[in-house]
PDB file of N, CA, C, O and CB in Angstrom:
ATOM      1  N   MET A   1      13.353  -0.772 -13.888  1.00  0.00           N
ATOM      2  CA  MET A   1      12.431  -0.759 -12.784  1.00  0.00           C
ATOM      3  C   MET A   1      11.711  -2.105 -12.749  1.00  0.00           C
ATOM      4  O   MET A   1      11.169  -2.556 -13.758  1.00  0.00           O
ATOM      5  CB  MET A   1      11.430   0.422 -12.904  1.00  0.00           C
ATOM      6  N   ILE A   2      11.711  -2.734 -11.589  1.00  0.00           N
ATOM      7  CA  ILE A   2      11.009  -3.989 -11.387  1.00  0.00           C
ATOM      8  C   ILE A   2       9.651  -3.658 -10.799  1.00  0.00           C
ATOM      9  O   ILE A   2       9.566  -2.894  -9.837  1.00  0.00           O
ATOM     10  CB  ILE A   2      11.813  -4.962 -10.461  1.00  0.00           C
ATOM     11  N   ALA A   3       8.601  -4.210 -11.350  1.00  0.00           N
ATOM     12  CA  ALA A   3       7.256  -3.934 -10.858  1.00  0.00           C
ATOM     13  C   ALA A   3       6.536  -5.234 -10.544  1.00  0.00           C
ATOM     14  O   ALA A   3       6.725  -6.243 -11.223  1.00  0.00           O
ATOM     15  CB  ALA A   3       6.458  -3.114 -11.883  1.00  0.00           C
ATOM     16  N   ALA A   4       5.728  -5.200  -9.531  1.00  0.00           N
ATOM     17  CA  ALA A   4       4.888  -6.333  -9.159  1.00  0.00           C
ATOM     18  C   ALA A   4       3.474  -5.820  -8.955  1.00  0.00           C
ATOM     19  O   ALA A   4       3.269  -4.680  -8.537  1.00  0.00           O
ATOM     20  CB  ALA A   4       5.422  -7.048  -7.873  1.00  0.00           C
ATOM     21  N   ARG A   5       2.515  -6.658  -9.249  1.00  0.00           N
ATOM     22  CA  ARG A   5       1.114  -6.265  -9.134  1.00  0.00           C
ATOM     23  C   ARG A   5       0.354  -7.376  -8.425  1.00  0.00           C
ATOM     24  O   ARG A   5       0.539  -8.553  -8.734  1.00  0.00           O
ATOM     25  CB  ARG A   5       0.493  -5.969 -10.531  1.00  0.00           C
ATOM     26  N   ALA A   6      -0.496  -7.009  -7.483  1.00  0.00           N
ATOM     27  CA  ALA A   6      -1.322  -7.980  -6.769  1.00  0.00           C
ATOM     28  C   ALA A   6      -2.723  -7.403  -6.617  1.00  0.00           C
ATOM     29  O   ALA A   6      -2.907  -6.187  -6.564  1.00  0.00           O
ATOM     30  CB  ALA A   6      -0.708  -8.334  -5.374  1.00  0.00           C
ATOM     31  N   HIS A   7      -3.691  -8.281  -6.549  1.00  0.00           N
ATOM     32  CA  HIS A   7      -5.069  -7.869  -6.319  1.00  0.00           C
ATOM     33  C   HIS A   7      -5.502  -8.369  -4.954  1.00  0.00           C
ATOM     34  O   HIS A   7      -5.121  -9.462  -4.533  1.00  0.00           O
ATOM     35  CB  HIS A   7      -6.012  -8.403  -7.431  1.00  0.00           C
ATOM     36  N   ALA A   8      -6.299  -7.567  -4.264  1.00  0.00           N
ATOM     37  CA  ALA A   8      -6.771  -7.920  -2.928  1.00  0.00           C
ATOM     38  C   ALA A   8      -8.193  -7.405  -2.765  1.00  0.00           C
ATOM     39  O   ALA A   8      -8.735  -6.736  -3.644  1.00  0.00           O
ATOM     40  CB  ALA A   8      -5.836  -7.337  -1.824  1.00  0.00           C
ATOM     41  N   ILE A   9      -8.774  -7.726  -1.638  1.00  0.00           N
ATOM     42  CA  ILE A   9     -10.122  -7.272  -1.315  1.00  0.00           C
ATOM     43  C   ILE A   9     -10.039  -6.363  -0.090  1.00  0.00           C
ATOM     44  O   ILE A   9      -9.443  -6.723   0.925  1.00  0.00           O
ATOM     45  CB  ILE A   9     -11.086  -8.484  -1.058  1.00  0.00           C
ATOM     46  N   ALA A  10     -10.636  -5.198  -0.198  1.00  0.00           N
ATOM     47  CA  ALA A  10     -10.730  -4.279   0.935  1.00  0.00           C
ATOM     48  C   ALA A  10     -12.160  -4.339   1.460  1.00  0.00           C
ATOM     49  O   ALA A  10     -13.116  -4.251   0.689  1.00  0.00           O
ATOM     50  CB  ALA A  10     -10.332  -2.810   0.526  1.00  0.00           C
ATOM     51  N   LEU A  11     -12.299  -4.488   2.766  1.00  0.00           N
ATOM     52  CA  LEU A  11     -13.621  -4.586   3.368  1.00  0.00           C
ATOM     53  C   LEU A  11     -14.059  -3.254   3.941  1.00  0.00           C
ATOM     54  O   LEU A  11     -13.294  -2.563   4.614  1.00  0.00           O
ATOM     55  CB  LEU A  11     -13.636  -5.650   4.451  1.00  0.00           C
ATOM     56  N   THR A  12     -15.295  -2.911   3.664  1.00  0.00           N
ATOM     57  CA  THR A  12     -15.951  -1.756   4.263  1.00  0.00           C
ATOM     58  C   THR A  12     -17.249  -2.286   4.853  1.00  0.00           C
ATOM     59  O   THR A  12     -18.248  -2.450   4.152  1.00  0.00           O
ATOM     60  CB  THR A  12     -16.203  -0.585   3.209  1.00  0.00           C
ATOM     61  N   GLY A  13     -17.216  -2.546   6.138  1.00  0.00           N
ATOM     62  CA  GLY A  13     -18.379  -3.202   6.755  1.00  0.00           C
ATOM     63  C   GLY A  13     -18.449  -4.630   6.252  1.00  0.00           C
ATOM     64  O   GLY A  13     -17.510  -5.403   6.446  1.00  0.00           O
ATOM     65  N   VAL A  14     -19.561  -4.995   5.600  1.00  0.00           N
ATOM     66  CA  VAL A  14     -19.697  -6.339   5.029  1.00  0.00           C
ATOM     67  C   VAL A  14     -19.514  -6.327   3.521  1.00  0.00           C
ATOM     68  O   VAL A  14     -19.581  -7.377   2.882  1.00  0.00           O
ATOM     69  CB  VAL A  14     -21.059  -6.929   5.377  1.00  0.00           C
ATOM     70  N   ASP A  15     -19.284  -5.158   2.945  1.00  0.00           N
ATOM     71  CA  ASP A  15     -19.073  -5.035   1.504  1.00  0.00           C
ATOM     72  C   ASP A  15     -17.590  -5.121   1.187  1.00  0.00           C
ATOM     73  O   ASP A  15     -16.754  -4.616   1.935  1.00  0.00           O
ATOM     74  CB  ASP A  15     -19.659  -3.712   0.974  1.00  0.00           C
ATOM     75  N   GLY A  16     -17.275  -5.759   0.083  1.00  0.00           N
ATOM     76  CA  GLY A  16     -15.890  -5.876  -0.356  1.00  0.00           C
ATOM     77  C   GLY A  16     -15.666  -5.128  -1.658  1.00  0.00           C
ATOM     78  O   GLY A  16     -16.575  -5.003  -2.479  1.00  0.00           O
ATOM     79  N   ALA A  17     -14.464  -4.640  -1.838  1.00  0.00           N
ATOM     80  CA  ALA A  17     -14.090  -3.952  -3.072  1.00  0.00           C
ATOM     81  C   ALA A  17     -12.724  -4.474  -3.506  1.00  0.00           C
ATOM     82  O   ALA A  17     -11.825  -4.634  -2.681  1.00  0.00           O
ATOM     83  CB  ALA A  17     -14.068  -2.392  -2.878  1.00  0.00           C
ATOM     84  N   VAL A  18     -12.573  -4.735  -4.787  1.00  0.00           N
ATOM     85  CA  VAL A  18     -11.298  -5.197  -5.320  1.00  0.00           C
ATOM     86  C   VAL A  18     -10.340  -4.012  -5.390  1.00  0.00           C
ATOM     87  O   VAL A  18     -10.692  -2.950  -5.903  1.00  0.00           O
ATOM     88  CB  VAL A  18     -11.478  -5.854  -6.724  1.00  0.00           C
ATOM     89  N   VAL A  19      -9.130  -4.200  -4.871  1.00  0.00           N
ATOM     90  CA  VAL A  19      -8.105  -3.167  -4.946  1.00  0.00           C
ATOM     91  C   VAL A  19      -6.875  -3.755  -5.629  1.00  0.00           C
ATOM     92  O   VAL A  19      -6.634  -4.961  -5.559  1.00  0.00           O
ATOM     93  CB  VAL A  19      -7.751  -2.617  -3.528  1.00  0.00           C
ATOM     94  N   GLU A  20      -6.115  -2.915  -6.276  1.00  0.00           N
ATOM     95  CA  GLU A  20      -4.896  -3.335  -6.963  1.00  0.00           C
ATOM     96  C   GLU A  20      -3.696  -2.709  -6.256  1.00  0.00           C
ATOM     97  O   GLU A  20      -3.681  -1.507  -5.987  1.00  0.00           O
ATOM     98  CB  GLU A  20      -4.930  -2.929  -8.473  1.00  0.00           C
ATOM     99  N   VAL A  21      -2.696  -3.529  -5.959  1.00  0.00           N
ATOM    100  CA  VAL A  21      -1.488  -3.073  -5.292  1.00  0.00           C
ATOM    101  C   VAL A  21      -0.343  -3.209  -6.287  1.00  0.00           C
ATOM    102  O   VAL A  21      -0.115  -4.292  -6.825  1.00  0.00           O
ATOM    103  CB  VAL A  21      -1.209  -3.885  -3.975  1.00  0.00           C
ATOM    104  N   VAL A  22       0.378  -2.119  -6.536  1.00  0.00           N
ATOM    105  CA  VAL A  22       1.508  -2.124  -7.470  1.00  0.00           C
ATOM    106  C   VAL A  22       2.747  -1.666  -6.713  1.00  0.00           C
ATOM    107  O   VAL A  22       2.718  -0.663  -6.000  1.00  0.00           O
ATOM    108  CB  VAL A  22       1.233  -1.202  -8.714  1.00  0.00           C
ATOM    109  N   ALA A  23       3.835  -2.412  -6.877  1.00  0.00           N
ATOM    110  CA  ALA A  23       5.099  -2.056  -6.228  1.00  0.00           C
ATOM    111  C   ALA A  23       6.180  -1.947  -7.290  1.00  0.00           C
ATOM    112  O   ALA A  23       6.261  -2.785  -8.188  1.00  0.00           O
ATOM    113  CB  ALA A  23       5.494  -3.106  -5.142  1.00  0.00           C
ATOM    114  N   ALA A  24       7.002  -0.926  -7.193  1.00  0.00           N
ATOM    115  CA  ALA A  24       8.111  -0.728  -8.118  1.00  0.00           C
ATOM    116  C   ALA A  24       9.397  -0.583  -7.311  1.00  0.00           C
ATOM    117  O   ALA A  24       9.416   0.090  -6.280  1.00  0.00           O
ATOM    118  CB  ALA A  24       7.876   0.522  -9.025  1.00  0.00           C
ATOM    119  N   ILE A  25      10.460  -1.211  -7.776  1.00  0.00           N
ATOM    120  CA  ILE A  25      11.750  -1.149  -7.099  1.00  0.00           C
ATOM    121  C   ILE A  25      12.736  -0.471  -8.038  1.00  0.00           C
ATOM    122  O   ILE A  25      12.865  -0.856  -9.201  1.00  0.00           O
ATOM    123  CB  ILE A  25      12.251  -2.576  -6.681  1.00  0.00           C
ATOM    124  N   ARG A  26      13.432   0.544  -7.525  1.00  0.00           N
ATOM    125  CA  ARG A  26      14.439   1.228  -8.329  1.00  0.00           C
ATOM    126  C   ARG A  26      15.496   1.816  -7.407  1.00  0.00           C
ATOM    127  O   ARG A  26      15.304   1.883  -6.193  1.00  0.00           O
ATOM    128  CB  ARG A  26      13.797   2.334  -9.207  1.00  0.00           C
ATOM    129  N   ASN A  27      16.588   2.230  -7.975  1.00  0.00           N
ATOM    130  CA  ASN A  27      17.661   2.847  -7.194  1.00  0.00           C
ATOM    131  C   ASN A  27      17.239   4.233  -6.747  1.00  0.00           C
ATOM    132  O   ASN A  27      16.455   4.906  -7.415  1.00  0.00           O
ATOM    133  CB  ASN A  27      18.968   2.919  -8.010  1.00  0.00           C
ATOM    134  N   GLY A  28      17.768   4.647  -5.611  1.00  0.00           N
ATOM    135  CA  GLY A  28      17.472   5.976  -5.111  1.00  0.00           C
ATOM    136  C   GLY A  28      16.883   5.914  -3.723  1.00  0.00           C
ATOM    137  O   GLY A  28      16.754   4.838  -3.140  1.00  0.00           O
ATOM    138  N   PRO A  29      16.524   7.073  -3.193  1.00  0.00           N
ATOM    139  CA  PRO A  29      15.959   7.105  -1.849  1.00  0.00           C
ATOM    140  C   PRO A  29      14.583   6.443  -1.823  1.00  0.00           C
ATOM    141  O   PRO A  29      13.850   6.460  -2.812  1.00  0.00           O
ATOM    142  CB  PRO A  29      15.863   8.550  -1.345  1.00  0.00           C
ATOM    143  N   GLY A  30      14.250   5.863  -0.679  1.00  0.00           N
ATOM    144  CA  GLY A  30      12.973   5.175  -0.551  1.00  0.00           C
ATOM    145  C   GLY A  30      11.801   6.132  -0.592  1.00  0.00           C
ATOM    146  O   GLY A  30      11.889   7.259  -0.105  1.00  0.00           O
ATOM    147  N   LEU A  31      10.717   5.686  -1.168  1.00  0.00           N
ATOM    148  CA  LEU A  31       9.509   6.494  -1.275  1.00  0.00           C
ATOM    149  C   LEU A  31       8.313   5.578  -1.141  1.00  0.00           C
ATOM    150  O   LEU A  31       8.256   4.526  -1.777  1.00  0.00           O
ATOM    151  CB  LEU A  31       9.465   7.279  -2.617  1.00  0.00           C
ATOM    152  N   LEU A  32       7.376   5.964  -0.332  1.00  0.00           N
ATOM    153  CA  LEU A  32       6.140   5.208  -0.165  1.00  0.00           C
ATOM    154  C   LEU A  32       4.997   6.125  -0.550  1.00  0.00           C
ATOM    155  O   LEU A  32       4.773   7.153   0.089  1.00  0.00           O
ATOM    156  CB  LEU A  32       5.975   4.671   1.302  1.00  0.00           C
ATOM    157  N   LEU A  33       4.278   5.753  -1.591  1.00  0.00           N
ATOM    158  CA  LEU A  33       3.183   6.576  -2.095  1.00  0.00           C
ATOM    159  C   LEU A  33       1.914   5.749  -2.082  1.00  0.00           C
ATOM    160  O   LEU A  33       1.828   4.718  -2.749  1.00  0.00           O
ATOM    161  CB  LEU A  33       3.484   7.111  -3.524  1.00  0.00           C
ATOM    162  N   LEU A  34       0.933   6.200  -1.325  1.00  0.00           N
ATOM    163  CA  LEU A  34      -0.370   5.541  -1.273  1.00  0.00           C
ATOM    164  C   LEU A  34      -1.395   6.485  -1.863  1.00  0.00           C
ATOM    165  O   LEU A  34      -1.428   7.669  -1.527  1.00  0.00           O
ATOM    166  CB  LEU A  34      -0.754   5.135   0.185  1.00  0.00           C
ATOM    167  N   GLU A  35      -2.228   5.963  -2.737  1.00  0.00           N
ATOM    168  CA  GLU A  35      -3.263   6.783  -3.354  1.00  0.00           C
ATOM    169  C   GLU A  35      -4.620   6.299  -2.893  1.00  0.00           C
ATOM    170  O   GLU A  35      -4.815   5.105  -2.668  1.00  0.00           O
ATOM    171  CB  GLU A  35      -3.163   6.744  -4.894  1.00  0.00           C
ATOM    172  N   GLY A  36      -5.532   7.193  -2.754  1.00  0.00           N
ATOM    173  CA  GLY A  36      -6.878   6.831  -2.330  1.00  0.00           C
ATOM    174  C   GLY A  36      -7.483   7.956  -1.532  1.00  0.00           C
ATOM    175  O   GLY A  36      -7.011   9.093  -1.570  1.00  0.00           O
ATOM    176  N   LEU A  37      -8.532   7.629  -0.810  1.00  0.00           N
ATOM    177  CA  LEU A  37      -9.195   8.648  -0.008  1.00  0.00           C
ATOM    178  C   LEU A  37      -8.299   9.092   1.138  1.00  0.00           C
ATOM    179  O   LEU A  37      -7.692   8.253   1.804  1.00  0.00           O
ATOM    180  CB  LEU A  37     -10.529   8.125   0.530  1.00  0.00           C
ATOM    181  N   PRO A  38      -8.207  10.389   1.377  1.00  0.00           N
ATOM    182  CA  PRO A  38      -7.320  10.903   2.429  1.00  0.00           C
ATOM    183  C   PRO A  38      -7.954  10.777   3.819  1.00  0.00           C
ATOM    184  O   PRO A  38      -8.383  11.777   4.395  1.00  0.00           O
ATOM    185  CB  PRO A  38      -6.968  12.369   2.151  1.00  0.00           C
ATOM    186  N   ASP A  39      -8.013   9.583   4.347  1.00  0.00           N
ATOM    187  CA  ASP A  39      -8.594   9.417   5.672  1.00  0.00           C
ATOM    188  C   ASP A  39      -7.576   8.803   6.620  1.00  0.00           C
ATOM    189  O   ASP A  39      -6.449   8.501   6.228  1.00  0.00           O
ATOM    190  CB  ASP A  39      -9.857   8.550   5.605  1.00  0.00           C
ATOM    191  N   THR A  40      -7.973   8.625   7.840  1.00  0.00           N
ATOM    192  CA  THR A  40      -7.073   8.122   8.875  1.00  0.00           C
ATOM    193  C   THR A  40      -6.570   6.729   8.562  1.00  0.00           C
ATOM    194  O   THR A  40      -5.408   6.425   8.832  1.00  0.00           O
ATOM    195  CB  THR A  40      -7.766   8.123  10.216  1.00  0.00           C
ATOM    196  N   ALA A  41      -7.406   5.874   8.002  1.00  0.00           N
ATOM    197  CA  ALA A  41      -7.000   4.498   7.706  1.00  0.00           C
ATOM    198  C   ALA A  41      -5.850   4.471   6.707  1.00  0.00           C
ATOM    199  O   ALA A  41      -4.958   3.632   6.822  1.00  0.00           O
ATOM    200  CB  ALA A  41      -8.187   3.691   7.163  1.00  0.00           C
ATOM    201  N   LEU A  42      -5.854   5.366   5.738  1.00  0.00           N
ATOM    202  CA  LEU A  42      -4.778   5.404   4.754  1.00  0.00           C
ATOM    203  C   LEU A  42      -3.475   5.855   5.395  1.00  0.00           C
ATOM    204  O   LEU A  42      -2.420   5.297   5.092  1.00  0.00           O
ATOM    205  CB  LEU A  42      -5.145   6.331   3.593  1.00  0.00           C
ATOM    206  N   ARG A  43      -3.520   6.829   6.254  1.00  0.00           N
ATOM    207  CA  ARG A  43      -2.310   7.272   6.952  1.00  0.00           C
ATOM    208  C   ARG A  43      -1.775   6.171   7.862  1.00  0.00           C
ATOM    209  O   ARG A  43      -0.564   5.970   7.945  1.00  0.00           O
ATOM    210  CB  ARG A  43      -2.595   8.542   7.770  1.00  0.00           C
ATOM    211  N   GLU A  44      -2.664   5.462   8.539  1.00  0.00           N
ATOM    212  CA  GLU A  44      -2.230   4.368   9.399  1.00  0.00           C
ATOM    213  C   GLU A  44      -1.637   3.230   8.575  1.00  0.00           C
ATOM    214  O   GLU A  44      -0.671   2.601   9.005  1.00  0.00           O
ATOM    215  CB  GLU A  44      -3.398   3.856  10.243  1.00  0.00           C
ATOM    216  N   ALA A  45      -2.196   2.957   7.405  1.00  0.00           N
ATOM    217  CA  ALA A  45      -1.662   1.909   6.529  1.00  0.00           C
ATOM    218  C   ALA A  45      -0.247   2.257   6.103  1.00  0.00           C
ATOM    219  O   ALA A  45       0.614   1.379   6.055  1.00  0.00           O
ATOM    220  CB  ALA A  45      -2.561   1.714   5.289  1.00  0.00           C
ATOM    221  N   ARG A  46       0.008   3.518   5.794  1.00  0.00           N
ATOM    222  CA  ARG A  46       1.353   3.941   5.410  1.00  0.00           C
ATOM    223  C   ARG A  46       2.346   3.659   6.531  1.00  0.00           C
ATOM    224  O   ARG A  46       3.454   3.186   6.280  1.00  0.00           O
ATOM    225  CB  ARG A  46       1.367   5.434   5.052  1.00  0.00           C
ATOM    226  N   ASP A  47       1.950   3.948   7.759  1.00  0.00           N
ATOM    227  CA  ASP A  47       2.834   3.699   8.897  1.00  0.00           C
ATOM    228  C   ASP A  47       3.077   2.213   9.100  1.00  0.00           C
ATOM    229  O   ASP A  47       4.197   1.810   9.416  1.00  0.00           O
ATOM    230  CB  ASP A  47       2.248   4.305  10.164  1.00  0.00           C
ATOM    231  N   ARG A  48       2.045   1.389   8.923  1.00  0.00           N
ATOM    232  CA  ARG A  48       2.205  -0.060   9.084  1.00  0.00           C
ATOM    233  C   ARG A  48       3.112  -0.630   8.004  1.00  0.00           C
ATOM    234  O   ARG A  48       3.943  -1.491   8.294  1.00  0.00           O
ATOM    235  CB  ARG A  48       0.840  -0.761   9.045  1.00  0.00           C
ATOM    236  N   VAL A  49       2.973  -0.171   6.766  1.00  0.00           N
ATOM    237  CA  VAL A  49       3.826  -0.656   5.680  1.00  0.00           C
ATOM    238  C   VAL A  49       5.271  -0.233   5.925  1.00  0.00           C
ATOM    239  O   VAL A  49       6.188  -1.033   5.740  1.00  0.00           O
ATOM    240  CB  VAL A  49       3.332  -0.123   4.313  1.00  0.00           C
ATOM    241  N   ARG A  50       5.481   1.000   6.334  1.00  0.00           N
ATOM    242  CA  ARG A  50       6.843   1.485   6.602  1.00  0.00           C
ATOM    243  C   ARG A  50       7.491   0.660   7.710  1.00  0.00           C
ATOM    244  O   ARG A  50       8.660   0.292   7.591  1.00  0.00           O
ATOM    245  CB  ARG A  50       6.824   2.986   6.992  1.00  0.00           C
ATOM    246  N   ALA A  51       6.764   0.361   8.781  1.00  0.00           N
ATOM    247  CA  ALA A  51       7.304  -0.445   9.871  1.00  0.00           C
ATOM    248  C   ALA A  51       7.617  -1.862   9.402  1.00  0.00           C
ATOM    249  O   ALA A  51       8.628  -2.431   9.813  1.00  0.00           O
ATOM    250  CB  ALA A  51       6.321  -0.482  11.041  1.00  0.00           C
ATOM    251  N   ALA A  52       6.772  -2.444   8.551  1.00  0.00           N
ATOM    252  CA  ALA A  52       7.010  -3.793   8.057  1.00  0.00           C
ATOM    253  C   ALA A  52       8.266  -3.838   7.193  1.00  0.00           C
ATOM    254  O   ALA A  52       9.037  -4.795   7.274  1.00  0.00           O
ATOM    255  CB  ALA A  52       5.799  -4.293   7.262  1.00  0.00           C
ATOM    256  N   VAL A  53       8.482  -2.813   6.366  1.00  0.00           N
ATOM    257  CA  VAL A  53       9.673  -2.784   5.511  1.00  0.00           C
ATOM    258  C   VAL A  53      10.931  -2.635   6.363  1.00  0.00           C
ATOM    259  O   VAL A  53      11.936  -3.299   6.109  1.00  0.00           O
ATOM    260  CB  VAL A  53       9.580  -1.631   4.482  1.00  0.00           C
ATOM    261  N   ILE A  54      10.879  -1.775   7.359  1.00  0.00           N
ATOM    262  CA  ILE A  54      12.048  -1.581   8.215  1.00  0.00           C
ATOM    263  C   ILE A  54      12.378  -2.858   8.979  1.00  0.00           C
ATOM    264  O   ILE A  54      13.553  -3.187   9.142  1.00  0.00           O
ATOM    265  CB  ILE A  54      11.811  -0.426   9.195  1.00  0.00           C
ATOM    266  N   ASN A  55      11.366  -3.584   9.450  1.00  0.00           N
ATOM    267  CA  ASN A  55      11.599  -4.783  10.249  1.00  0.00           C
ATOM    268  C   ASN A  55      11.874  -6.028   9.423  1.00  0.00           C
ATOM    269  O   ASN A  55      12.222  -7.066   9.986  1.00  0.00           O
ATOM    270  CB  ASN A  55      10.426  -5.031  11.127  1.00  0.00           C
ATOM    271  N   SER A  56      11.731  -5.959   8.136  1.00  0.00           N
ATOM    272  CA  SER A  56      11.976  -7.151   7.305  1.00  0.00           C
ATOM    273  C   SER A  56      13.431  -7.275   6.901  1.00  0.00           C
ATOM    274  O   SER A  56      13.799  -8.221   6.204  1.00  0.00           O
ATOM    275  CB  SER A  56      11.109  -7.115   6.058  1.00  0.00           C
TER     276      SER A  56
END
């Protein structure tokens, strides 16, 4: 399994929070798993990531 890790800043209003993004590549069917608060922004992020992967 190949893994990559990146750090980013998530903005909530004018406050920032450090977030960690981890990606793993392996054989098998594709899976996108996002963890965090179950709100609309997280569901929309999943759709944006899926569209970016398909179009790349």
